[in-house]
C-alpha positions as CSV (number, residue, x, y, z in Angstrom):
1,M,-10.8,-10.3,-3.5
2,K,-12.4,-6.9,-4.1
3,L,-9.6,-4.5,-3.0
4,L,-5.9,-4.4,-2.8
5,L,-4.7,-1.9,-0.2
6,L,-1.1,-1.1,-1.4
7,A,1.7,0.4,0.7
8,R,2.9,3.3,-1.4
9,D,6.5,3.2,-0.4
10,G,8.2,-0.2,-1.0
11,V,5.3,-1.6,-3.0
12,I,4.4,1.0,-5.7
13,N,7.1,3.7,-5.2
14,S,10.8,3.2,-4.6
15,G,10.3,4.6,-1.1
16,T,12.8,7.4,-1.4
17,P,12.9,9.1,2.1
18,F,11.4,12.5,2.0
19,G,14.7,13.9,3.5
20,D,16.2,13.3,0.0
21,W,13.0,14.4,-1.7
22,Q,13.4,14.4,-5.5
23,E,9.8,15.5,-6.3
24,K,9.7,12.5,-8.6
25,F,7.8,9.3,-8.6
26,E,10.0,6.3,-9.0
27,P,7.8,3.2,-9.6
28,L,9.1,-0.2,-8.7
29,T,9.4,-2.8,-11.4
30,D,6.0,-4.1,-12.5
31,S,4.0,-2.2,-10.0
32,L,2.2,0.0,-12.5
33,E,1.3,-2.8,-14.8
34,A,0.1,-4.9,-11.9
35,I,-2.2,-2.1,-10.8
36,A,-3.5,-1.8,-14.4
37,T,-4.1,-5.5,-14.6
38,A,-5.9,-5.5,-11.3
39,T,-8.1,-2.7,-12.5
40,R,-8.9,-4.5,-15.8
41,E,-9.8,-7.6,-13.7
42,G,-12.2,-5.7,-11.5
43,V,-10.0,-5.5,-8.4
44,R,-10.1,-2.1,-6.8
45,C,-6.8,-0.5,-5.7
46,V,-6.0,2.1,-3.0
47,A,-2.6,3.2,-1.9
48,F,-1.6,4.2,1.7
49,A,1.4,5.9,3.3
50,H,2.7,7.1,6.6
51,L,4.3,10.5,6.2
52,S,5.6,10.5,9.7
53,D,7.9,7.6,8.8
54,H,9.9,10.2,6.9
55,R,10.4,12.6,9.8
56,P,12.4,14.6,11.0
57,H,12.3,16.0,7.5
58,R,9.2,18.0,7.0
59,V,7.2,17.5,3.8
60,D,4.6,20.0,2.7
61,V,1.4,19.0,1.1
62,E,2.5,20.3,-2.3
63,Q,5.4,17.9,-2.3
64,V,3.1,15.0,-1.3
65,N,0.6,16.0,-4.0
66,T,3.3,16.2,-6.6
67,L,4.4,12.6,-5.9
68,H,0.8,11.4,-5.8
69,L,-0.3,13.1,-9.0
70,A,2.7,11.6,-10.8
71,M,1.8,8.2,-9.4
72,L,-1.8,8.5,-10.4
73,G,-0.9,9.7,-13.9
74,A,1.6,6.8,-14.4
75,V,-1.0,4.3,-13.3
76,S,-3.6,5.8,-15.5
77,E,-1.4,5.8,-18.6
78,L,-1.4,2.0,-18.4
79,G,-5.1,1.8,-17.9
80,G,-5.0,1.4,-14.2
81,R,-6.8,3.2,-11.4
82,L,-5.9,4.0,-7.8
83,E,-9.3,5.0,-6.2
84,A,-7.6,6.8,-3.4
85,I,-4.3,7.5,-1.7
86,I,-4.7,7.7,2.0
87,Y,-2.0,8.8,4.5
88,C,-1.5,9.8,8.1
89,P,0.0,13.3,8.2
90,H,0.6,13.3,11.9
91,E,3.8,13.0,13.9
92,R,4.5,9.5,15.1
93,D,3.9,10.5,18.8
94,A,0.8,12.6,18.1
95,G,-1.5,10.0,19.6
96,C,-3.7,9.8,16.5
97,D,-5.4,6.6,15.6
98,C,-4.5,6.8,11.9
99,H,-0.7,6.0,12.1
100,S,0.4,2.4,11.5
101,P,0.3,0.1,13.3
102,T,-3.1,1.4,14.5
103,E,-6.2,0.7,12.5
104,G,-7.9,4.0,12.5
105,I,-7.1,5.1,8.9
106,L,-8.0,1.7,7.6
107,A,-11.3,1.6,9.5
108,Q,-12.2,5.0,8.0
109,L,-11.4,3.6,4.5
110,L,-13.4,0.5,5.0
111,D,-16.4,2.6,6.2
112,R,-16.1,4.9,3.2
113,L,-15.8,2.1,0.7
114,K,-18.5,0.0,2.3
115,L,-16.3,-3.2,2.1
116,P,-15.8,-5.8,4.8
117,A,-12.1,-6.3,5.6
118,S,-12.3,-10.0,4.6
119,E,-12.5,-8.8,1.0
120,I,-9.3,-6.8,1.2
121,G,-5.6,-7.8,0.7
122,L,-3.2,-5.5,2.5
123,V,0.1,-5.5,0.5
124,T,3.2,-4.4,2.2
125,T,6.9,-5.0,2.8
126,R,6.7,-4.2,6.5
127,A,6.1,-6.7,9.4
128,D,4.0,-4.2,11.5
129,E,1.6,-3.8,8.6
130,L,1.2,-7.6,8.3
131,S,0.0,-7.5,11.9
132,L,-2.3,-4.6,11.1
133,A,-3.9,-6.6,8.3
134,R,-4.6,-9.5,10.7
135,E,-6.0,-7.1,13.3
136,I,-8.6,-5.6,10.9
137,G,-9.4,-9.0,9.3
138,A,-7.8,-8.3,5.9
139,L,-5.5,-10.8,4.2
140,P,-1.9,-9.9,4.9
141,I,0.3,-10.0,1.7
142,L,4.0,-9.6,2.0
143,I,6.2,-8.7,-0.9
144,A,9.6,-10.4,-0.3
145,P,11.7,-10.2,-3.4
146,S,13.9,-13.2,-4.1
147,G,16.9,-13.3,-1.7
148,R,15.2,-11.1,0.9
149,A,15.0,-13.0,4.2
150,T,11.6,-13.2,5.9
151,S,13.1,-14.8,9.1
152,G,11.8,-13.1,12.2
153,V,8.7,-11.8,10.3
154,D,5.4,-13.3,11.4
155,T,4.0,-14.6,8.1
156,R,1.3,-16.6,9.7
157,N,-1.9,-16.5,7.5
158,A,0.0,-14.3,5.1
159,V,0.5,-14.7,1.4
160,V,4.2,-14.2,0.6
161,V,5.1,-13.3,-3.0
162,S,8.1,-12.0,-4.8
163,D,6.5,-9.3,-6.9
164,M,3.3,-7.3,-7.6
165,G,2.3,-9.5,-10.6
166,K,1.9,-12.5,-8.4
167,I,-0.3,-10.6,-6.0
168,V,-2.6,-9.6,-8.8
169,D,-2.7,-13.3,-10.0
170,Y,-3.7,-14.3,-6.5
171,A,-6.2,-11.5,-6.0
172,V,-8.0,-12.3,-9.3
173,K,-8.2,-16.0,-8.7
174,K,-9.1,-15.8,-5.0
175,P,-12.9,-16.0,-4.6
176,S,-14.4,-13.1,-2.6
């Protein structure tokens, strides 16, 4: 696997709703170390987010940048690298093609990175993003911590793990 496409909220960051914005990055357990390990093992990492998921509370670009810079710095301190953080800034009903579960933003990323989707693992905690991974041809990877039910979630062809460390183990061992 050449690239892990990581949902920012729920996979890397605690996912604090922007309505309660704290201007502070709150990493989830083991997420930073897992990204650093992936980087050392030659697996590229990119984060993605959907700002409209946090509406009706408006978030300005400075707030988003504050969070992203803190996240990039924390990853870097451990020797990791996020190549990019991509997000859809539009309202959910704007009709754009970059909001999940549409594939526009991911298609743009694939084109920019010159990678086939088959070499990407899309890591999420959300069912709609598992479907999106399948639509673009990426490997759907669901983080389901112990005790969290996955009933009703279509995990067909998905890798289901309890934490980020297991994802990196899988990504490093899986042949491209």
